[in-house]
All heavy atoms as an XYZ file, in Angstrom:
975
protein
N     111.414    103.423    119.842
C     111.074    103.246    118.435
C     112.196    102.501    117.704
O     111.921    101.631    116.891
C     110.797    104.610    117.821
C     110.460    104.516    116.350
C     109.782    105.755    115.866
N     109.736    105.821    114.449
C     108.759    105.314    113.721
N     107.774    104.712    114.284
N     108.776    105.426    112.414
N     113.445    102.865    117.962
C     114.572    102.206    117.311
C     114.597    100.729    117.666
O     114.815     99.876    116.789
C     115.896    102.881    117.724
O     115.841    104.249    117.342
C     117.073    102.209    117.057
N     114.350    100.415    118.919
C     114.341     99.015    119.351
C     113.239     98.227    118.651
O     113.458     97.094    118.228
C     114.154     98.941    120.867
C     114.265     97.526    121.415
C     114.127     97.511    122.934
O     114.819     98.295    123.585
O     113.305     96.712    123.422
N     112.083     98.843    118.484
C     110.965     98.177    117.796
C     111.335     97.882    116.337
O     111.060     96.798    115.827
C     109.723     99.047    117.873
C     108.520     98.444    117.185
C     107.320     99.348    117.292
N     106.206     98.772    116.568
C     105.160     99.468    116.193
N     105.056    100.742    116.494
N     104.182     98.892    115.520
N     111.949     98.848    115.679
C     112.361     98.644    114.288
C     113.424     97.553    114.179
O     113.385     96.732    113.258
C     112.863     99.950    113.680
C     111.792    100.991    113.387
C     112.432    102.295    112.922
C     110.793    100.490    112.372
N     114.365     97.553    115.113
C     115.393     96.512    115.093
C     114.782     95.129    115.283
O     115.183     94.169    114.612
C     116.442     96.788    116.178
C     117.324     97.959    115.852
C     118.264     98.346    116.987
O     118.219     97.714    118.077
O     119.039     99.293    116.787
N     113.794     95.015    116.173
C     113.093     93.734    116.358
C     112.391     93.309    115.073
O     112.399     92.143    114.698
C     112.074     93.835    117.501
C     112.630     93.590    118.867
C     111.531     93.317    119.902
N     110.367     94.186    119.811
C     110.205     95.324    120.492
N     111.146     95.748    121.316
N     109.117     96.035    120.348
N     111.778     94.279    114.405
C     111.073     93.979    113.152
C     112.039     93.491    112.082
O     111.764     92.514    111.386
C     110.313     95.213    112.649
O     109.254     95.531    113.508
N     113.165     94.158    111.949
C     114.162     93.756    110.950
C     114.649     92.340    111.243
O     114.750     91.506    110.327
C     115.334     94.763    110.903
C     116.490     94.212    110.082
C     114.859     96.093    110.355
N     114.946     92.040    112.497
C     115.389     90.688    112.859
C     114.303     89.657    112.556
O     114.593     88.573    112.046
C     115.789     90.623    114.336
C     117.149     91.226    114.629
C     117.648     90.888    116.029
N     116.730     91.296    117.084
C     116.719     92.494    117.674
N     117.581     93.405    117.306
N     115.847     92.762    118.627
N     113.049     89.997    112.842
C     111.948     89.062    112.586
C     111.781     88.811    111.089
O     111.545     87.673    110.661
C     110.642     89.603    113.182
N     111.932     89.851    110.295
C     111.760     89.718    108.846
C     112.914     88.924    108.229
O     112.701     87.943    107.515
C     111.632     91.109    108.194
C     110.305     91.761    108.600
C     111.758     91.017    106.678
C     110.223     93.237    108.280
N     114.126     89.339    108.498
C     115.281     88.698    107.871
C     115.564     87.309    108.431
O     116.121     86.461    107.745
C     116.523     89.581    108.020
C     116.455     90.932    107.312
C     117.726     91.727    107.562
C     116.171     90.781    105.832
N     115.157     87.059    109.670
C     115.427     85.771    110.295
C     114.299     84.774    110.197
O     114.462     83.604    110.548
N     113.149     85.210    109.692
C     111.991     84.318    109.614
C     111.970     83.500    108.343
O     112.360     83.971    107.269
N     111.511     82.275    108.459
C     111.469     81.358    107.311
C     110.564     81.855    106.189
O     110.814     81.585    105.015
C     111.021     79.971    107.776
N     109.504     82.589    106.527
C     108.566     83.066    105.508
C     109.167     84.161    104.635
O     108.964     84.180    103.423
C     107.295     83.615    106.155
C     106.378     82.598    106.770
C     105.153     83.279    107.344
O     104.282     83.703    106.554
O     105.070     83.394    108.579
N     109.890     85.072    105.245
C     110.371     86.254    104.532
C     111.801     86.157    104.031
O     112.144     86.768    103.013
C     110.248     87.478    105.439
S     108.548     87.842    105.927
N     112.631     85.416    104.730
C     114.059     85.360    104.400
C     114.341     85.043    102.923
O     115.251     85.650    102.341
C     114.778     84.372    105.315
N     113.590     84.136    102.283
C     113.899     83.842    100.874
C     113.792     85.056     99.936
O     114.424     85.077     98.883
C     112.859     82.782    100.491
C     112.472     82.145    101.785
C     112.543     83.255    102.805
N     113.033     86.068    100.339
C     112.874     87.256     99.502
C     114.021     88.244     99.676
O     114.058     89.287     99.035
C     111.530     87.930     99.807
C     110.359     87.091     99.411
C     109.710     86.287    100.342
C     109.922     87.059     98.103
C     108.639     85.493     99.983
C     108.850     86.270     97.727
C     108.212     85.480     98.668
N     114.972     87.885    100.553
C     116.127     88.739    100.806
C     117.448     88.024    100.523
O     118.516     88.585    100.749
C     116.095     89.254    102.253
C     114.906     90.139    102.499
C     113.711     89.599    102.949
C     114.973     91.491    102.236
C     112.607     90.407    103.149
C     113.870     92.305    102.433
C     112.677     91.758    102.893
N     117.371     86.807    100.020
C     118.550     86.015     99.690
C     118.931     86.314     98.237
O     118.388     85.721     97.300
C     118.254     84.529     99.887
C     119.426     83.637     99.520
O     120.509     84.153     99.155
O     119.255     82.400     99.593
N     119.846     87.258     98.062
C     120.198     87.726     96.716
C     120.622     86.592     95.790
O     120.341     86.625     94.589
C     121.302     88.777     96.804
N     121.268     85.564     96.322
C     121.736     84.449     95.495
C     120.570     83.635     94.931
O     120.720     82.963     93.915
C     122.661     83.543     96.310
N     119.417     83.698     95.574
C     118.262     82.915     95.131
C     117.275     83.739     94.297
O     116.242     83.222     93.877
C     117.537     82.331     96.345
N     117.606     84.989     94.035
C     116.692     85.876     93.317
C     117.229     86.188     91.921
O     118.428     86.340     91.726
C     116.509     87.181     94.096
C     115.956     87.041     95.509
C     115.973     88.390     96.219
C     114.553     86.454     95.485
N     116.321     86.280     90.959
C     116.703     86.687     89.601
C     116.949     88.198     89.543
O     117.799     88.671     88.801
C     115.599     86.326     88.607
C     115.332     84.842     88.545
O     116.285     84.049     88.675
O     114.153     84.455     88.384
N     116.151     88.925     90.305
C     116.261     90.384     90.364
C     115.666     90.842     91.678
O     114.730     90.230     92.188
C     115.509     91.014     89.192
C     115.754     92.489     89.063
C     116.725     93.082     88.316
C     115.039     93.548     89.709
N     116.661     94.453     88.465
C     115.618     94.763     89.317
C     113.967     93.583     90.586
C     115.170     96.003     89.762
C     113.507     94.807     91.041
C     114.109     96.000     90.624
N     116.183     91.929     92.230
C     115.589     92.490     93.446
C     115.902     93.972     93.536
O     116.940     94.440     93.040
C     116.104     91.765     94.702
C     117.580     91.838     94.895
N     118.188     92.777     95.675
C     118.580     91.086     94.371
C     119.491     92.605     95.651
N     119.764     91.582     94.853
N     114.965     94.707     94.117
C     115.161     96.137     94.313
C     114.350     96.635     95.483
O     113.281     96.087     95.792
N     114.848     97.647     96.135
C     114.153     98.322     97.234
C     113.766     99.724     96.793
O     114.485    100.359     96.019
C     115.055     98.418     98.468
C     115.370     97.061     99.044
O     114.502     96.231     99.218
N     116.640     96.838     99.342
N     112.630    100.190     97.308
C     112.159    101.536     96.991
C     112.149    101.756     95.471
O     112.712    102.722     94.956
C     113.016    102.597     97.691
C     112.964    102.511     99.209
C     111.594    102.832     99.783
O     110.895    103.719     99.250
O     111.204    102.174    100.772
N     111.498    100.836     94.762
C     111.481    100.840     93.296
C     110.441    101.852     92.795
O     109.250    101.702     93.065
C     111.147     99.427     92.762
C     111.082     99.431     91.243
C     112.176     98.423     93.262
N     110.894    102.896     92.080
C     109.940    103.891     91.571
C     109.257    103.389     90.303
O     109.902    102.854     89.406
C     110.829    105.102     91.286
C     112.176    104.521     90.990
C     112.277    103.241     91.792
N     107.944    103.568     90.250
C     107.168    103.204     89.066
C     106.111    104.275     88.826
O     105.646    104.922     89.761
C     106.445    101.868     89.262
C     107.268    100.601     89.346
C     106.339     99.406     89.557
C     108.088    100.398     88.094
N     105.710    104.391     87.584
C     104.601    105.263     87.230
C     103.641    104.437     86.396
O     104.055    103.752     85.456
C     105.109    106.463     86.442
O     104.064    107.370     86.220
N     102.364    104.467     86.772
C     101.360    103.678     86.068
C     100.015    104.383     86.156
O      99.604    104.811     87.245
C     101.279    102.275     86.680
C     100.136    101.457     86.171
C     100.077    100.790     84.984
C      98.884    101.234     86.804
N      98.866    100.175     84.842
C      98.113    100.431     85.957
C      98.332    101.655     88.014
C      96.808    100.043     86.273
C      97.045    101.261     88.335
C      96.296    100.454     87.464
N      99.366    104.532     85.036
C      98.010    105.058     84.969
C      97.856    106.371     85.755
O      96.892    106.561     86.482
C      97.034    103.998     85.482
O      95.710    104.323     85.151
N      98.842    107.238     85.614
C      98.792    108.532     86.288
C      99.204    108.514     87.751
O      99.123    109.532     88.428
N      99.644    107.374     88.250
C     100.082    107.260     89.647
C     101.601    107.082     89.691
O     102.135    106.167     89.077
C      99.447    106.038     90.330
C      97.970    106.111     90.464
N      97.341    106.777     91.489
C      96.980    105.597     89.700
C      96.041    106.675     91.354
N      95.784    105.962     90.269
N     102.264    107.958     90.423
C     103.675    107.756     90.727
C     103.728    107.005     92.050
O     103.027    107.363     92.999
C     104.415    109.088     90.856
C     104.540    109.792     89.514
O     104.649    109.097     88.483
O     104.522    111.035     89.497
N     104.510    105.958     92.086
C     104.554    105.128     93.290
C     105.968    104.642     93.542
O     106.817    104.691     92.667
C     103.569    103.966     93.163
C     103.739    103.111     91.925
S     102.355    101.989     91.611
C     101.309    103.004     90.582
N     106.167    104.162     94.747
C     107.468    103.628     95.150
C     107.198    102.322     95.891
O     106.642    102.329     96.983
C     108.197    104.629     96.039
C     109.622    104.221     96.334
C     110.388    105.342     97.011
N     110.440    106.557     96.219
C     111.333    106.805     95.251
N     112.252    105.928     94.971
N     111.308    107.934     94.591
N     107.589    101.210     95.263
C     107.381     99.890     95.853
C     108.451     99.630     96.905
O     109.636     99.822     96.636
C     107.453     98.805     94.782
C     106.233     98.633     93.870
C     105.932     99.875     93.075
C     106.428     97.456     92.965
N     108.035     99.168     98.075
C     109.001     98.891     99.138
C     110.041     97.882     98.678
O     111.238     98.087     98.857
C     108.303     98.352    100.391
C     107.519     99.429    101.122
O     107.746    100.625    100.890
O     106.659     99.054    101.939
N     109.577     96.786     98.091
C     110.513     95.758     97.595
C     109.858     95.047     96.416
O     108.676     94.707     96.461
C     110.875     94.761     98.686
C     111.945     93.757     98.245
C     112.784     93.275     99.399
N     113.754     92.261     99.012
C     114.972     92.511     98.554
N     115.393     93.753     98.412
N     115.797     91.530     98.243
N     110.638     94.821     95.379
C     110.206     94.072     94.208
C     111.267     93.032     93.930
O     112.457     93.363     93.845
C     110.037     95.004     93.003
C     109.606     94.362     91.698
C     108.210     93.759     91.805
C     109.649     95.395     90.561
N     110.848     91.777     93.835
C     111.808     90.708     93.546
C     111.255     89.807     92.458
O     110.051     89.718     92.244
C     112.157     89.859     94.806
C     112.694     90.726     95.921
C     110.978     89.054     95.273
N     112.161     89.132     91.804
C     111.815     88.108     90.829
C     112.514     86.827     91.264
O     113.724     86.829     91.508
C     112.279     88.528     89.438
O     112.083     87.482     88.515
N     111.719     85.766     91.369
C     112.249     84.451     91.764
C     111.809     83.423     90.744
O     110.725     83.498     90.202
C     111.677     84.029     93.123
C     112.001     84.949     94.248
C     111.267     84.585     95.520
N     111.544     83.209     95.918
C     110.901     82.583     96.885
N     109.934     83.163     97.542
N     111.217     81.351     97.203
N     112.655     82.437     90.511
C     112.295     81.325     89.628
C     112.061     80.085     90.471
O     112.769     79.853     91.458
C     113.416     81.048     88.621
O     113.543     82.138     87.739
N     111.066     79.310     90.066
C     110.812     78.059     90.785
C     111.689     76.952     90.206
O     112.519     77.191     89.326
C     109.326     77.687     90.750
C     108.812     77.396     89.344
O     109.623     77.193     88.411
O     107.579     77.350     89.175
N     111.520     75.737     90.681
C     112.338     74.603     90.247
C     112.239     74.319     88.761
O     113.165     73.777     88.160
N     111.116     74.703     88.143
C     110.922     74.476     86.709
C     111.417     75.657     85.880
O     111.281     75.661     84.652
C     109.443     74.217     86.415
N     111.971     76.669     86.536
C     112.484     77.824     85.817
C     111.444     78.881     85.506
O     111.707     79.805     84.741
N     110.247     78.769     86.081
C     109.198     79.765     85.861
C     109.463     80.960     86.766
O     109.551     80.820     87.979
C     107.796     79.177     86.133
C     106.729     80.253     85.995
C     107.515     78.019     85.194
N     109.597     82.109     86.151
C     109.892     83.336     86.900
C     108.596     83.971     87.386
O     107.644     84.124     86.632
C     110.643     84.304     86.008
C     111.039     85.569     86.711
C     112.185     86.210     86.022
N     111.724     87.249     85.106
C     112.523     88.202     84.666
N     113.794     88.225     85.015
N     112.067     89.102     83.850
N     108.581     84.370     88.650
C     107.443     85.056     89.245
C     107.939     86.325     89.917
O     108.924     86.304     90.652
C     106.734     84.161     90.289
O     106.263     82.981     89.643
C     105.563     84.881     90.932
N     107.229     87.416     89.661
C     107.523     88.681     90.315
C     106.736     88.770     91.612
O     105.587     88.304     91.674
C     107.151     89.850     89.399
C     108.079     89.970     88.243
C     107.931     89.416     87.008
C     109.313     90.671     88.224
N     109.001     89.726     86.217
C     109.863     90.506     86.941
C     110.014     91.429     89.171
C     111.086     91.074     86.585
C     111.221     91.990     88.806
C     111.743     91.813     87.526
N     107.343     89.345     92.627
C     106.692     89.550     93.926
C     106.783     91.024     94.292
O     107.878     91.579     94.391
C     107.370     88.725     95.010
C     106.968     87.287     95.006
C     107.504     86.280     94.254
C     105.938     86.695     95.788
N     106.875     85.105     94.535
C     105.904     85.328     95.470
C     105.044     87.187     96.744
C     105.006     84.450     96.067
C     104.145     86.315     97.334
C     104.134     84.964     96.987
N     105.630     91.639     94.501
C     105.531     92.989     95.035
C     105.371     92.835     96.540
O     104.421     92.208     97.014
C     104.308     93.727     94.450
C     104.137     95.080     95.112
C     104.417     93.848     92.938
N     106.308     93.384     97.305
C     106.302     93.233     98.758
C     106.187     94.608     99.409
O     106.946     95.525     99.086
C     107.589     92.533     99.213
C     107.825     91.163     98.560
C     109.236     90.665     98.833
C     106.788     90.164     99.041
N     105.212     94.725    100.289
C     104.938     95.999    100.947
C     105.071     95.831    102.455
O     104.418     94.973    103.043
C     103.527     96.466    100.580
C     103.290     97.921    100.905
O     104.181     98.741    100.634
O     102.212     98.241    101.430
N     105.939     96.625    103.063
C     106.165     96.532    104.511
C     105.065     97.261    105.269
O     104.729     98.400    104.939
C     107.500     97.169    104.901
C     108.701     96.624    104.191
C     109.537     97.462    103.469
C     109.014     95.276    104.238
C     110.653     96.971    102.820
C     110.135     94.774    103.594
C     110.946     95.633    102.887
O     112.045     95.142    102.250
N     104.541     96.625    106.282
C     103.566     97.242    107.177
C     103.877     96.793    108.600
O     104.065     95.597    108.849
C     102.131     96.832    106.830
C     101.668     97.250    105.451
C     101.563     98.749    105.321
C     101.025     99.140    103.953
N     101.447    100.445    103.536
N     103.924     97.737    109.521
C     104.164     97.383    110.917
C     102.944     96.737    111.558
O     103.061     95.958    112.487
C     104.587     98.623    111.719
C     105.969     99.172    111.374
C     106.240    100.451    112.152
C     107.047     98.138    111.650
N     101.767     97.053    111.054
C     100.529     96.483    111.594
C     100.518     94.968    111.402
O     100.916     94.474    110.348
C      99.326     97.111    110.894
C      98.034     96.823    111.560
N      97.360     95.645    111.388
C      97.298     97.560    112.415
C      96.261     95.668    112.099
N      96.194     96.816    112.741
N     100.058     94.198    112.395
C     100.079     92.733    112.274
C      99.053     92.158    111.298
O      99.174     91.008    110.898
C      99.802     92.246    113.703
C      99.115     93.381    114.368
C      99.639     94.636    113.725
N      98.036     92.946    110.887
C      97.014     92.430    109.962
C      96.686     93.469    108.887
O      95.550     93.934    108.774
C      95.760     92.035    110.739
N      97.654     93.845    108.063
C      97.404     94.885    107.052
C      96.385     94.470    106.001
O      95.761     95.327    105.373
C      98.786     95.110    106.433
C      99.518     93.830    106.676
C      99.007     93.320    107.990
N      96.197     93.181    105.806
C      95.258     92.693    104.799
C      93.813     93.061    105.128
O      92.933     92.954    104.275
C      95.405     91.173    104.613
C      94.822     90.328    105.712
C      95.704     90.171    106.945
O      96.666     90.899    107.128
N      95.371     89.213    107.784
N      93.561     93.533    106.318
C      92.200     93.936    106.717
C      91.912     95.397    106.409
O      90.793     95.852    106.612
C      92.007     93.662    108.208
C      92.052     92.191    108.526
C      91.716     91.938    109.975
N      91.898     90.525    110.274
C      92.388     90.082    111.406
N      92.716     90.915    112.372
N      92.527     88.782    111.608
N      92.906     96.122    105.932
C      92.745     97.542    105.640
C      92.496     97.717    104.136
O      93.394     97.477    103.333
C      94.000     98.295    106.078
C      93.879     99.787    105.898
O      93.306    100.273    104.933
N      94.454    100.530    106.824
N      91.285     98.151    103.742
C      90.975     98.297    102.311
C      91.915     99.248    101.575
O      92.205     99.033    100.396
C      89.543     98.834    102.298
C      88.979     98.477    103.634
C      90.125     98.464    104.590
N      92.401    100.287    102.251
C      93.326    101.218    101.594
C      94.650    100.537    101.272
O      95.238    100.785    100.219
C      93.564    102.442    102.475
C      92.343    103.323    102.583
C      92.556    104.497    103.526
O      93.715    104.761    103.922
O      91.559    105.152    103.853
N      95.110     99.682    102.162
C      96.348     98.941    101.899
C      96.158     97.965    100.744
O      97.060     97.786     99.914
C      96.809     98.178    103.129
C      97.297     99.010    104.296
C      97.460     98.438    105.539
C      97.608    100.364    104.156
C      97.916     99.176    106.624
C      98.059    101.108    105.232
C      98.214    100.507    106.463
O      98.666    101.233    107.527
N      95.003     97.319    100.692
C      94.714     96.373     99.603
C      94.674     97.124     98.276
O      95.221     96.655     97.266
C      93.395     95.610     99.860
C      93.544     94.672    101.064
C      92.943     94.850     98.622
C      94.492     93.503    100.847
N      94.051     98.292     98.265
C      93.991     99.079     97.038
C      95.391     99.499     96.593
O      95.722     99.456     95.412
C      93.107    100.309     97.214
C      92.963    101.110     95.942
C      92.021    102.280     96.083
O      91.682    102.697     97.187
N      91.597    102.817     94.961
N      96.224     99.897     97.546
C      97.606    100.265     97.234
C      98.351     99.082     96.615
O      99.024     99.223     95.591
C      98.302    100.727     98.512
C      99.749    101.083     98.332
C     100.430    101.375     99.669
O     100.158    100.718    100.671
N     101.310    102.346     99.676
N      98.203     97.915     97.215
C      98.868     96.716     96.695
C      98.341     96.370     95.303
O      99.096     95.942     94.430
C      98.646     95.561     97.680
C      99.708     94.482     97.755
C     101.096     95.038     97.983
C      99.359     93.480     98.838
N      97.049     96.560     95.074
C      96.449     96.321     93.751
C      97.120     97.212     92.707
O      97.507     96.736     91.635
C      94.946     96.588     93.795
C      94.306     96.487     92.446
C      93.924     95.343     91.803
C      93.992     97.563     91.546
N      93.389     95.640     90.562
C      93.431     96.996     90.392
C      94.138     98.938     91.616
C      93.002     97.767     89.316
C      93.727     99.711     90.540
C      93.168     99.125     89.403
N      97.272     98.516     93.034
C      97.927     99.438     92.083
C      99.354     98.987     91.789
O      99.789     98.985     90.638
C      97.937    100.865     92.637
C      96.687    101.632     92.364
C      96.870    103.128     92.582
N      97.418    103.465     93.882
C      96.688    103.700     94.963
N      95.378    103.627     94.895
N      97.269    104.007     96.105
N     100.092     98.626     92.827
C     101.470     98.176     92.638
C     101.524     96.956     91.724
O     102.335     96.885     90.808
C     102.110     97.817     93.980
C     102.364     98.952     94.931
C     102.774     98.686     96.230
C     102.202    100.289     94.575
C     103.024     99.704     97.137
C     102.443    101.313     95.469
C     102.860    101.020     96.749
O     103.111    102.016     97.645
N     100.655     96.004     91.990
C     100.649     94.773     91.188
C     100.278     95.069     89.737
O     100.894     94.537     88.806
C      99.683     93.754     91.795
C      99.655     92.438     91.044
C      98.784     91.417     91.773
N      98.769     90.168     91.063
C      97.737     89.747     90.317
N      96.650     90.476     90.207
N      97.811     88.590     89.687
N      99.272     95.895     89.524
C      98.864     96.259     88.166
C     100.018     96.912     87.423
O     100.232     96.634     86.238
C      97.649     97.199     88.206
C      96.370     96.519     88.645
C      95.845     95.520     87.640
O      95.811     95.833     86.427
O      95.461     94.413     88.063
N     100.763     97.779     88.088
C     101.897     98.450     87.450
C     102.960     97.444     87.023
O     103.474     97.507     85.897
C     102.494     99.483     88.411
N     103.274     96.499     87.885
C     104.290     95.494     87.542
C     103.779     94.579     86.434
O     104.535     94.231     85.517
C     104.729     94.696     88.795
C     105.674     93.560     88.415
C     105.393     95.628     89.807
N     102.498     94.220     86.476
C     101.938     93.376     85.407
C     102.013     94.087     84.056
O     102.274     93.451     83.037
C     100.493     92.986     85.738
C     100.425     91.968     86.846
S      98.766     91.425     87.424
C      97.626     92.009     86.253
N     101.828     95.395     84.044
C     101.925     96.153     82.794
C     103.359     96.169     82.268
O     103.576     96.156     81.057
C     101.423     97.585     83.009
N     104.333     96.180     83.181
C     105.736     96.211     82.782
C     106.293     94.827     82.436
O     107.301     94.726     81.737
C     106.584     96.825     83.903
C     106.354     98.311     84.145
C     107.053     98.746     85.426
C     106.842     99.118     82.956
N     105.659     93.787     82.959
C     106.126     92.411     82.741
C     104.981     91.567     82.171
O     104.535     90.615     82.803
C     106.626     91.806     84.062
C     107.746     92.568     84.726
C     109.003     92.623     83.867
O     109.279     91.748     83.056
N     109.775     93.673     84.034
N     104.467     91.920     81.004
C     103.295     91.219     80.460
C     103.547     89.722     80.290
O     104.616     89.302     79.846
C     103.043     91.900     79.113
C     104.298     92.625     78.780
C     105.006     92.903     80.070
N     102.573     88.950     80.698
C     102.649     87.500     80.552
C     103.392     86.800     81.676
O     103.400     85.574     81.740
N     104.042     87.558     82.552
C     104.756     86.933     83.670
C     103.880     87.011     84.920
O     103.222     88.015     85.164
C     106.099     87.635     83.913
C     107.057     87.442     82.760
C     108.447     87.984     83.052
O     108.806     88.141     84.230
O     109.166     88.248     82.080
N     103.890     85.946     85.728
C     103.085     85.973     86.953
C     103.595     87.041     87.921
O     104.813     87.220     88.076
C     103.269     84.580     87.563
C     104.015     83.776     86.567
C     104.588     84.690     85.546
N     102.645     87.740     88.548
C     102.976     88.759     89.540
C     102.138     88.492     90.780
O     100.916     88.485     90.727
C     102.705     90.189     89.017
C     103.042     91.225     90.095
C     103.480     90.461     87.736
N     102.811     88.257     91.879
C     102.155     88.029     93.164
C     102.443     89.226     94.059
O     103.354     90.012     93.779
C     102.639     86.737     93.808
C     102.376     85.503     92.897
C     102.527     84.201     93.614
N     101.561     84.004     94.673
C     100.292     83.613     94.506
N      99.819     83.407     93.297
N      99.498     83.434     95.547
N     101.670     89.367     95.118
C     101.884     90.485     96.019
C     101.613     90.048     97.452
O     100.778     89.172     97.703
C     101.015     91.676     95.642
S      99.257     91.315     95.528
N     102.358     90.662     98.354
C     102.237     90.281     99.763
C     102.654     91.440    100.651
O     103.437     92.309    100.249
C     103.119     89.067    100.052
N     102.109     91.408    101.846
C     102.571     92.301    102.893
C     103.627     91.567    103.697
O     103.525     90.354    103.911
C     101.433     92.697    103.837
C     100.381     93.548    103.200
C      99.090     93.069    103.042
C     100.669     94.834    102.767
C      98.109     93.842    102.460
C      99.691     95.619    102.179
C      98.405     95.132    102.026
N     104.619     92.306    104.160
C     105.571     91.793    105.134
C     105.345     92.616    106.393
O     105.490     93.846    106.374
C     107.022     91.929    104.640
C     107.257     90.997    103.449
C     107.995     91.630    105.769
C     108.657     91.057    102.875
N     104.942     91.941    107.462
C     104.622     92.656    108.693
C     105.853     92.834    109.568
O     106.860     92.147    109.396
C     103.547     91.908    109.506
O     104.126     90.727    110.067
C     102.334     91.558    108.649
N     105.721     93.719    110.520
C     106.795     93.954    111.472
C     107.070     92.767    112.365
O     108.100     92.706    113.032
N     106.151     91.797    112.353
C     106.330     90.571    113.123
C     107.019     89.483    112.302
O     107.204     88.368    112.772
C     104.973     90.059    113.634
C     104.275     90.998    114.605
C     103.697     92.233    113.912
O     103.263     92.187    112.770
N     103.718     93.363    114.605
N     107.378     89.809    111.063
C     108.086     88.859    110.210
C     107.172     87.900    109.472
O     107.627     86.869    108.985
N     105.896     88.246    109.344
C     104.956     87.398    108.609
C     104.853     87.863    107.166
O     104.849     89.058    106.875
C     103.568     87.455    109.245
C     103.516     86.819    110.609
C     102.120     86.847    111.225
N     101.105     86.372    110.296
C      99.956     87.026    110.056
N      99.684     88.161    110.652
N      99.082     86.528    109.206
N     104.742     86.894    106.264
C     104.485     87.164    104.853
C     103.003     86.853    104.629
O     102.568     85.726    104.840
C     105.349     86.269    103.964
C     105.137     86.464    102.470
C     105.897     87.687    101.982
C     105.569     85.230    101.699
N     102.234     87.863    104.229
C     100.804     87.680    104.007
C     100.545     87.839    102.515
O     100.482     88.952    101.988
C      99.974     88.688    104.824
C     100.289     88.542    106.317
C      98.489     88.486    104.565
C      99.687     89.622    107.194
N     100.414     86.706    101.825
C     100.181     86.706    100.380
C      98.747     87.167    100.127
O      97.794     86.532    100.568
C     100.413     85.295     99.821
C     100.362     85.247     98.305
O      99.824     86.178     97.674
O     100.849     84.244     97.741
N      98.611     88.260     99.412
C      97.299     88.851     99.145
C      96.948     88.810     97.658
O      96.047     89.520     97.218
C      97.277     90.296     99.629
S      97.374     90.462    101.406
N      97.647     88.005     96.890
C      97.452     87.995     95.445
C      95.990     87.743     95.079
O      95.415     88.477     94.273
C      98.366     86.949     94.781
O      99.700     87.186     95.177
C      98.250     87.017     93.269
N      95.383     86.732     95.668
C      93.997     86.409     95.319
C      93.044     87.503     95.775
O      92.118     87.868     95.054
C      93.585     85.049     95.903
C      94.138     83.844     95.133
C      95.632     83.613     95.349
O      96.161     84.003     96.416
O      96.272     83.058     94.448
N      93.255     88.036     96.964
C      92.390     89.105     97.484
C      92.479     90.350     96.583
O      91.471     90.979     96.285
C      92.775     89.461     98.911
N      93.693     90.676     96.163
C      93.895     91.851     95.314
C      93.282     91.610     93.937
O      92.574     92.459     93.411
C      95.402     92.166     95.222
C      95.688     93.170     94.124
C      95.910     92.675     96.560
N      93.531     90.452     93.354
C      92.990     90.139     92.035
C      91.463     90.105     92.079
O      90.795     90.551     91.153
C      93.538     88.807     91.534
N      90.900     89.599     93.162
C      89.457     89.512     93.308
C      88.785     90.857     93.530
O      87.582     90.983     93.403
N      89.566     91.869     93.847
C      89.033     93.216     94.093
C      89.242     94.153     92.916
O      88.925     95.318     93.012
C      89.704     93.807     95.337
O      89.478     93.013     96.461
N      89.759     93.625     91.835
C      90.144     94.482     90.703
C      88.982     95.358     90.213
O      89.172     96.529     89.917
C      90.683     93.631     89.554
N      87.782     94.818     90.150
C      86.655     95.608     89.639
C      86.276     96.744     90.596
O      85.662     97.717     90.205
C      85.451     94.718     89.337
C      85.017     93.880     90.521
O      85.850     93.615     91.416
O      83.841     93.475     90.556
N      86.669     96.646     91.852
C      86.395     97.721     92.813
C      87.329     98.904     92.631
O      86.983    100.036     92.950
C      86.539     97.193     94.249
C      85.609     96.064     94.679
C      85.971     95.604     96.089
C      84.156     96.517     94.615
N      88.548     98.628     92.139
C      89.554     99.667     92.083
C      89.815    100.201     90.678
O      90.437    101.242     90.525
C      90.889     99.152     92.644
C      90.781     98.600     94.036
C      91.357     97.391     94.367
C      90.096     99.289     95.030
C      91.278     96.882     95.642
C      90.005     98.782     96.319
C      90.595     97.581     96.616
N      89.426     99.477     89.657
C      89.746     99.866     88.273
C      89.053    101.153     87.872
O      88.096    101.576     88.421
C      89.377     98.752     87.319
């Protein structure tokens, strides 16, 4: 189990898709295990970061770690990500909030559109 976790950490931190979300110098803000309360739900976000693009537009990213290689296929995971995103949007009104899974294989799976498109199912 320890070896599997070490492989996952190396894949995440060393992969081109995920590494930018861990480069403190390139982030406006970042936190791990971020506690939030929203709409009666107490939650803990695996990772929350804020990054600015070349034009200075700040975007928040809700990042959820999953060892499964295809977490986007699990409706419960999508619902969880929806709640996390809604909570951050309530705290950062008017700022873009994206969300993604980070898999144990070092893949970043952006689920922003899938989560936003499911809002009426979870609200």
